N, C-alpha and C positions, 0 to 999 in steps of 0.2 A: 867907443862906437865909431868904427871906421865907415860904416855904411851911411852915406849922406841921404839916400832916399828914405832909409828907416828913420833917421833923425827928423826929416821934414814931416814924414807921416805921423810920427809920435807927437810933434809940436801941434800940427793941425788937429789931430784927434783930441788932444787935451783941451785945446782952445775951444773947439766946437762943442765938446761935451760940457765944458764949464759954462759957456753961454747959454746952452739949452737948459741945464739944470738950475742955473741961478735966475734967469730972467723969464723963461717961457713956461716951464713946467708948473711953477707955483700957481700961475693964473688958471691953467687947465685943471690941475689937481684940486683946486679949491672950488671949481665950478663957476668961477667968474668969467671964464672964456669957454664957450662950447664950440667944438671943432665941427667943420663940415667935411665929410669924406670926399666930396666932389670939388675938384680944383677949378675946372672950367667946363661949361656946357656950351657946345657948338651945335645947335640944332638937335638932332637925335644922338649926337656923339657926346659922351661924358668922359672927361679926363680926370681920373681919380688920383688922389695923393698916393694911394697904395701902389698903383701901377708905376707912378713916377719914382717912388722910393725904391721899388724893386729894380727898375731899370737903372737907377743911379748906382745902386749897390753892385750890379753886374758890370757896369761901365768902369767904375773905379777899381773894382777887383781885377778886371781884365788889364787895365793900365798897369797896375802893380805887378801882375803875373807876367806881363810881357817883358818887363825889365828883368825879372828873375830868369825868365826863359832864355834871354840873351846870355846871361851868366852861365847857364847850364848847357848851352849849345843847342837849344831847341829852336827850330826855324819858326819865323813869324807866321808863315803859311800854315804850318802844322798847328800852331797854337790857335790861330783864328778859326780854322776849320773845326778843330776839336771843341772850341768854345761854342760855336753856333750849334753844333750837334748836341753838345752838353746841355745847352739851354732848352732845346727842344725836348730832350729826354727828361730833363728835370721837371719841366712843366707837366708833361704827361704823367711822370711818376708821382708828383705831388698831388695831382688831381685824382688819379686812379686810387691812390692810397686812401685819400679822404672819402671817395665815393664807396669803395669797398667796405669801409668800416661805418658807413652811413647808408648801407644798401637798403635798409628798411624804409628809408625816406626816398632815395633816388629810384628805387624800383617802382614807385608809384608815380613818378614824374620823370621819365627817362630823358625828356627834352631838356632838362636842366643839367644833365651830366656834362655837356661840353661848355656850358656857360660859366667859365671861370671868373668872369668879371662880376658875377653875383657872389663871389667869395667861396671859400672851401678849398684850401690848399694845405697840405701837410708837409712840413720840412723833411721828415724822415723819408717820405716817398720821393721828395726832390733829391735827397742825398743818394738814395739807391739808384735813381735814374741817372744821376751824374756818374756814379761809379760804373754803371753798365755802359754808358756812352764811352768812357775812357777805355774800358776793356775791349769793346768792339772796334774802336778806332785804331788801337795799337795792334790788334790781331788781324784786322782785315785790310788795313792800308799798307801798301808796299813802300819801302824806304822811309818809314816814319823815323823822325829824329829823336824820339824818346820811347822808353819802354813803359809797360803798364804801371809799375810802381813809381817811376819818376813822374808819370802823368798824375798819379794820385797825390803825390807830394806837392806838385805844383798847384793842383786844385785846393788841397787842404790848407796850404799856407795863406791863402787869401779868402777862402770860403767863409771863415768866421766874420770877416768884415762885411761881406754881402749880407750875412744873416743879421749882423748888428744893425745895419741900415734898414733892412727889410722889416725888422720888428717894429719900426716906427710907423709902418703902414697899419699894423694892428692897433697902435695907439690912436691914430686918426680915425680908425673905424670903430673905436671903443669895443675891441674884442681881445681875446687872449689875456684877459685880466684874471685876478685870483679871487680868493674868498673875501668876504667882508672883513674889514679891519678898521681900527681907530689909531693906528700908528701915525706918527707925525707926517710921514710921506704918503699917506693914503690918497687914493685917486677917486675923484668924483666921476660917476658914470650916470649919464642921463637915463631916466626911466625907460624910454623906448629900447635902450641897448642892454638892459639888465636881463640876466638869464632867468628863465622860469623858476619861481620859488624864491627869488632874491629881490623881488620888486620893492620890498619895504626898506631895503638897505640902500644907502647912498654912496658909501665909500668902500673901495676894494683895494686889494694888493695890486700894485702896478707890475704884474709879472712880466709884461713886455719889456719894462725897463730893467728888471733884474737880468733877464736873458740878454738884452742888448749890451749891457755893461759887461756881463760875463763873456760874451762873444768878442767884445772889443778887447778885453784883456787877453783872451786866447790868441786873437789875431796878432796883437803886438808881440807876444812871446814867440809864436810860430813863425811870423814874418822875419824876425831877427834871427831866430835859430836856423831857419831853412837857408838863409843867405850867408850865414857865417859859421854855423856849428854843426850842420848836418853831417852825419858819419856814414849812413848807408841808405840805400833806396828803400822806401817804405817806412822810414822812421817818422816822417812828418804826419802821414796819414794815420799811423798808429797812435801817435800822441794826440792828434785831433779827435779820434774816436773816443779815447779815454777822457780827455779834458772836457770836450763839449757834452758828452753823454753824462758825465758826473754832475755837471751843473743842471742840465736839462731834467734829469730824473728828480732832483730835489725841487726845482721850480715847478715841475708838472704836478707835484703833490699839492701845490697851493691853488691850482687852477680849477675853475668850475665848469669848463667847457671841453673837457678831455674826451677824446675818442675812447670808447670802451669795448672790451672783448671779454666775455665770460665774467663780467663784473670787475675786471681789472683795467687799469689805465694802460692803453696800448703804448703810449710814449715812454712810460716807465719800463715796461717789458723790453721794448726795443733798445732803450738806453742801456739797460743792464747787459743785453746781448752784445751791443756795440763795445761796451767796456771790456767784456771778456774777449771779444775778437781782437780789440786793440792791444790788450796785454799779450795775448798769444802771438800776434803778428810781430810785436816789438821784440820779444825775446827770441823767437824763432829766426827772424831776419838778422838780428844782431849776432846770434850764434853762427848763422850761415856765413855772414860777412867775416867774422873773426876766424872761422875755420878756413875760409878761402885765402886768408892772408897769413895763415899759419899761426894765428894768435892763440893765446891761452885765456880761457874764461876764468 
């Protein structure tokens, strides 16, 4: 491994994960420690762990993406502008996605639609919003220093880290957990946070943890691959769609709070669609690159 930043990132990731898994999670999962979603209250202002973790994920991902952008010849101004716009589009996309598939609820209380601090964000909507922002930025801005596919690759090689960190916001909020279980790593959920119909159960699958660890693994792979092994534009986003969606589809089957459409879990359907798109993108772009170089498949 010649990439020093990757080595440091790997060491820090392993160290922090080990500390959390060994010393902190057993207390919470056993119910000996009950978490408070609110970090600080300053008068009418509440600072929640969820928001802090999301912001931390964005900041760390941006820091790592900035280093890669320099290697790829992308200007810092372009990256900064694209990130700000991407965050805006991601928040709107994540919220709209959630509201649309819960319209029977929000149609009765429209004043809640914009109150994202009350919860209700969907990662697939956030991903779609981010993809749209990259497309618009590269198509509308003059003299941009990266193309659409390069921008998606830059996003995709750090996005899983932001997702891995953000999932811990679900942990603090006692949400996005799975079905009841008695496995050794079962997670205690206080009664006020239990889904309707599951009030008599105490322990559940920590699906937030499954997805966080899966995302962390994807990040470490894609971060190294993007900086050292990438062969064509669009390769990283293709691999991201395949890898993330494969894990998410399986994990979603365990969850009890899934968004539904016509009796089916929306996240599973979208994950399958993303896998298909990722596979097609990978082979089409690879073939196009080989043909342009006069290669033979």
